[in-house]
C-alpha positions, 0 to 999 in steps of 0.5 A: 414781770409786771405786764399789767401796763401793756397787753401787747408786750412780747413775753420771753422766758427768763434764763439763768445768768451763768453762761447767759445774759443778763440786762440791767437798767443803769440810768435813769433810776425809778428814784430819780423822779421827773425824768428828762427828755431830749427832743421828746425822748428819754435816754436809757442806759442799760448794762448787757453782761454776756459770757460772749460778745453781743452785737446789735444784730442780736438786740432788739428794743420794743416799745409797747410791743413793737420793735423800736424803728430806726434802731441804727440812729436811736441806739448805740453800743459801747463794747468792753469785751475784756469785761464781758459787757456792753453799755447800751444808749437807747433814746426812746420816744415817750408818748402820754400814758404808759410806755413800756421798753423791753430789751431783748438779746437773742443768743441762738435759736433757743437763747432769748433774754429780756428785761423791761421797765415801764415809763409813765408820762402824764402832765407831771412829767415822765417817771418809772413805774416801780418794778418789783425787785428780787434777788441780791442787792446790787450797787452801780455807779452813775456818777462818775461813770465807773462802768464805762471807765472799765477799770481805768482811772477818773481824773478829778482837779476838784477836792470834793467829787460828788458820787451818785450810785443806784441801788436795787435790793429786795430789802428795806435800805437805810443809811445805817446799811451803807458803808464807804471803804476809802482808801482801805478805810471803812467809814460811814457816809459823810454828813452831806449823804442822801439816800432816796428812793422806795420799793426796792430802788434807791439813789445814794449821793455824797461828797467824797473829800479826796486825798492829794498825798496818795497816788490813786484814790479808791472808793467803794459803796457797800450795803449790808442788810439782813439777807446780803453784803454787796459792794460797787465796782471799785472807783479809782480816782487820779486827784491832782489840783495843780499838775496836768495829766498827759495822754499820748497816742503814738502811731507807727505805721508799718509800710515800706519805712524801716523806722516808722514803727520804732519812731513811735516806740521810741517816742512813747518811751520818752513819756513813760516815766514823766509822771512817775517822780516826786518833783514832777511836771505832770500828775499821770501819764497815759501812753497807748500805742499803734505799732506796725501791723496793729496800726491799721486804718480802722484802729487808728480811727478808733483810738482817736475816737477813744481819746473823745470818749476819755474826755467824756468819762473824765479820764481827761479833763480841761487842764490836761494835755493830749499828745499824738505822735504819727510816724507814716507816709502822708499823701494828698488825695484828688480832693486835696485832703491831707491823708495818713496811711495806715499799715493796711494801706492799698493804692487802689483803696486810698480812702478806706486804708488811710485816715483823713488828718482834717476829718478823722484826727483834727475834727475829733480832737477839735471838740475836746477843750484841753491842750493838744500837741500833734507832732507828724513824722510823715515821711513821703516817698516811696509811692506817696505823692512828694508834693510837700507844699501841698501837704504843708498847706493842708496842715496849715488849713486847721488855722481856720477852725480848730482851737487849742492845738499846736502842730509840729511837722517834720519838714517845711514846704517843698521838702522830703522827710527822711530816715537813715540807718545812722540815726535808726530813726527818722530825722525829725524823731531823732531830733525829738529824742536828742532834744528831750531825752538828752536835754539838748533842747533845754536852752536855759538849762533849768531841767524843763523843756518848752514847746518853744525851746523844742522848736528852736532845737529842731529847727537847728539840729534836724537840717544839720543831720539831714544836710550831712548824711543826705545832703538835702534840705529838711526843716521841721516847722510849728505850723500852729500854736495856740498853747504858747511856750507850753512846758512839755518835758522835765529831765531825769 
């Protein structure tokens, strides 16, 4: 480690990576040249590879020998336990001169690991002081961010996809050392490719021409030197310039409702095959579920937040459709907030065991510039307040701010939502299944069901179902529609 720039660094012994911790700098790169700042701070992204999960309490960030203050605000950690790594984002304030940033991970009293880089700020801007490179060649994705994707597909509407990777190596590197493995074929980089850098740190850029005739485009960058051959992580790309993708999150809480979990499972199954045919409406369908005991409040919030992250990492694009299906109890709290109960709901802890429809769901999804369809089968019997007029008013409040939404609710003003053993579902969900899967909502018989066709069918079918079994009123309602008569389902 080079410590000549700053004499007050905390020097810790390096340890082997096997069964230990490895700290890797992802971005920016020493080859980037002038590094941009946000409010006087540089954003660093660092990968921590560990044989066990690391949390923020085990991490210290030093700036010129002093622990970075206000760590809770300056640092965020994206955990990916399945891949035994975490992606840390650090916002570091820069002063004129040398700024030595050291990341220290503590795992037990005798296990400490570190990595350090020095950034230099002068009148010409901010740049990295090149660090000596040892070990084997390593190739790290920067754009698209394959690390944060964690093995999931990247969605692209562009035929030419810009790619950018960092390469650290103890060897001298030229373009002749690089090879692209694309859809199983070994190719030289394109004529638009570039390789910039020095002192063992390089940035490779290229434009990848995507193939619409394959389901998944796969890309690997390979570097071959006299000392070794190394490859990047595989980037899987879902390319469809015309058809949108669908992301569905289906939630069924485990409460005193008999069929909420089954509602969510059945609705998820409706869409599982919607992207699998040659003549299809959608390109790719991604279905996630939170069912029964898994649908606790924290997981519901977490999965909604994950949708936002999927947009940031390119798994969801502007043209795509995000669908949220919820079957649970709904209630209005003392502040007039419409809330949805998680499977861990406790009446004495209403706020912490339920999610706010407005703040935990709509506020997150509102930031996504894609189409969003929310379907709520929120029964409100069995301990929840049954003032459905208040619930409807709360749902309609979203007209004031969110954009790009369509909301289908299971009942209208002053009505309950029902489930029954005859349907083996909630009435609303049963109507969705018969309207979509059985094609009964396809009014014009063209094999494609639109949102307005589905609304019309539900308004006719569900009241008749409930009247016959319960002798009660229940009238589904499209409480908001920004996305028009959108095609949403294709028949078998």
